[in-house]
C-alpha positions in Angstrom: -142.9 101.2 1.2 -142.7 104.9 1.9 -139.4 106.9 1.6 -140.4 109.0 4.6 -139.3 112.2 3.0 -141.6 115.2 3.0 -142.1 117.1 -0.2 -142.8 120.9 -0.5 -146.5 120.1 -0.9 -146.2 118.4 2.6 -147.0 115.0 1.0 -144.8 112.3 2.6 -143.2 110.1 0.0 -140.7 110.4 -2.8 -141.5 112.6 -5.8 -141.5 109.5 -8.0 -144.1 107.9 -5.8 -146.4 110.9 -6.0 -146.0 111.1 -9.8 -146.8 107.4 -10.1 -149.9 107.8 -7.9 -151.3 110.3 -10.4 -150.6 108.1 -13.3 -152.3 105.0 -12.0 -155.5 103.9 -13.7 -156.8 102.5 -10.4 -155.9 103.1 -6.8 -156.7 102.3 -3.2 -156.8 104.9 -0.4 -156.7 104.2 3.3 -158.5 107.0 5.1 -158.2 107.7 8.8 -159.2 110.6 11.0 -159.5 111.9 14.6 -157.3 109.5 16.4 -156.7 112.0 19.3 -153.6 110.4 20.7 -154.5 106.7 20.0 -151.2 105.9 18.3 -151.6 102.2 19.0 -154.9 102.0 16.9 -153.4 104.0 14.1 -150.4 101.7 13.9 -152.5 98.6 13.9 -154.7 99.9 11.1 -151.6 100.7 9.0 -150.1 97.2 9.8 -153.3 95.5 8.5 -154.3 97.8 5.6 -151.3 99.9 4.7 -149.4 97.5 2.5 -152.4 97.0 0.2 -153.0 100.8 -0.1 -151.5 103.3 -2.6 -151.8 106.2 -0.2 -152.8 107.0 3.4 -155.0 110.0 3.9 -155.2 111.4 7.4 -158.0 114.0 8.0 -156.6 115.7 11.1 -156.7 115.7 14.9 -154.0 113.2 15.5 -151.1 114.3 13.4 -148.8 113.4 16.3 -150.1 109.8 16.0 -149.1 109.6 12.3 -145.7 111.1 13.2 -145.2 108.6 16.0 -145.7 105.8 13.4 -143.4 107.5 10.9 -140.7 107.9 13.6 -141.0 104.2 14.6 -140.8 103.2 10.9 -137.3 104.7 10.6 -136.0 101.9 12.8 -138.6 99.2 12.2 -138.4 97.8 8.6 -141.5 95.7 9.0 -143.6 98.7 9.9 -142.0 100.8 7.1 -142.9 98.1 4.6 -146.6 98.5 5.7 -146.7 102.3 5.1 -148.3 103.2 1.7 -145.9 104.9 -0.8 -147.6 108.3 -0.2 -149.0 109.8 3.0 -151.2 112.9 3.0 -152.0 114.7 6.3 -154.0 117.8 7.1 -154.0 119.9 10.3 -157.0 119.5 12.6 -158.1 122.1 15.1 -156.2 120.1 17.8 -153.0 119.7 15.8 -149.8 121.8 15.8 -148.6 123.0 12.4 -145.4 120.9 12.6 -143.7 118.2 14.6 -140.2 117.2 15.2 -139.3 113.5 15.3 -136.1 111.6 15.8 -135.0 109.7 12.6 -131.7 108.5 14.2 -129.9 108.8 17.5 -128.4 112.1 16.6 -130.7 113.5 13.9 -134.1 115.2 14.1 -136.5 116.1 11.3 -139.4 118.5 11.1 -142.6 117.5 9.4 -145.2 120.2 8.5 -148.9 120.0 8.0 -151.4 122.3 6.2 -155.1 123.0 6.8 -155.9 121.6 3.4 -154.3 119.7 0.5 -155.2 119.3 -3.1 -153.5 116.5 -5.1 -154.2 114.0 -7.8 -154.7 110.2 -7.6 -155.2 108.2 -10.7 -156.1 111.3 -12.6 -158.8 112.4 -10.1 -158.4 115.6 -8.0 -158.5 115.0 -4.3 -159.3 117.7 -1.7 -158.3 116.8 1.9 -159.2 118.9 4.9 -160.2 118.5 8.6 -163.5 120.4 8.1 -163.7 122.6 11.2 -163.2 125.7 9.1 -166.0 124.5 6.8 -168.8 124.1 9.5 -169.1 120.4 8.7 -170.9 119.8 12.0 -173.9 121.4 10.2 -173.4 119.6 6.8 -171.2 119.7 3.8 -172.7 122.8 2.1 -169.7 125.1 2.8 -167.2 122.3 2.1 -168.9 121.6 -1.2 -168.4 125.2 -2.3 -164.6 124.9 -1.5 -164.4 121.5 -3.2 -166.1 122.9 -6.3 -163.6 125.8 -6.4 -160.8 123.2 -6.2 -162.4 121.3 -9.1 -162.3 118.2 -6.7 -163.5 114.8 -7.8 -163.3 113.6 -4.2 -163.4 115.5 -0.9 -162.3 113.9 2.4 -162.8 115.4 5.8 -163.1 114.6 9.6 -163.9 116.6 12.7 -167.5 115.3 13.2 -166.3 111.9 14.5 -169.1 110.3 12.4 -168.7 108.4 9.2 -170.4 109.7 6.1 -170.4 109.4 2.4 -172.4 111.0 -0.4 -172.2 112.1 -4.0 -173.1 115.7 -4.5 -172.8 117.6 -7.8 -170.4 115.1 -9.3 -168.1 115.2 -6.2 -167.6 112.2 -3.9 -167.6 113.2 -0.1 -166.4 111.0 2.6 -165.7 111.2 6.4 -164.1 108.0 7.7 -165.4 108.7 11.2 -163.1 108.6 14.3 -160.8 105.7 14.8 -160.8 106.3 18.6 -163.6 108.7 19.8 -166.8 108.2 17.7 -169.9 110.2 18.3 -173.6 109.9 17.6 -173.8 106.3 18.8 -171.3 105.1 16.1 -168.4 102.8 16.7 -164.7 103.6 16.0 -164.1 103.4 12.3 -162.0 104.2 9.2 -162.4 103.7 5.5 -160.9 102.2 2.4 -161.7 103.9 -0.9 -160.8 102.3 -4.2 -161.0 103.4 -7.8 -161.7 100.3 -9.9 -160.8 102.2 -13.1 -160.7 105.6 -14.6 -164.4 105.6 -15.7 -165.9 103.6 -12.9 -167.6 104.8 -9.6 -165.7 104.9 -6.4 -166.0 102.0 -4.0 -166.0 102.9 -0.3 -165.8 100.5 2.6 -166.1 101.5 6.2 -164.4 99.3 8.8 -165.5 99.1 12.4 -162.8 98.7 15.1 -163.2 96.5 18.1 -160.5 95.8 20.7 -160.1 92.4 22.4 -159.0 91.8 26.0 -155.4 92.1 24.8 -156.1 95.5 23.3 -155.5 94.2 19.8 -157.8 95.7 17.1 -160.2 93.5 15.2 -161.7 95.0 12.0 
């Protein structure tokens, strides 16, 4: 369950939850990107995968969808229980730098988002960005230079609306694809990345999204 408070780093979760995330020997990350207004799909992904994840990483272009789920979670205990303890979001080229949501009938709260975030998970350095400022449409060369400067073990990004993973120079790169508007003949997707242990390789699973006639997601 997430405390729904935003720290100075812009991570959403209590300080204790962020510190625990760093100390874990293994971890599971739910990685979503480019929802572009499809709040319903984002919520269904979280309902199905959030409770088993240690953190939610959102790679931009749909910050409002994450905020809509957070807003709903303030009054929906079942949904709040599905939210991972830590949420990390970055600003896409289609996102505002902040958003105000209602956390009660008479109280509003602002949540802010940066263009990139660097934080640690199970002792590994994670670099999170949307990718539009790093020319990811042409490849990850520019992104790899930034990730190297950040001493990142893992780099997550979006923007291309196409899923991708690779290991380059000791850094793990992953784009979960778009959960609502895929490109290049791909299907809507997201990813779950797990660290089995401190000295083991990362395990990445891509999940395809199909909607039935009732608009419910099937993964």
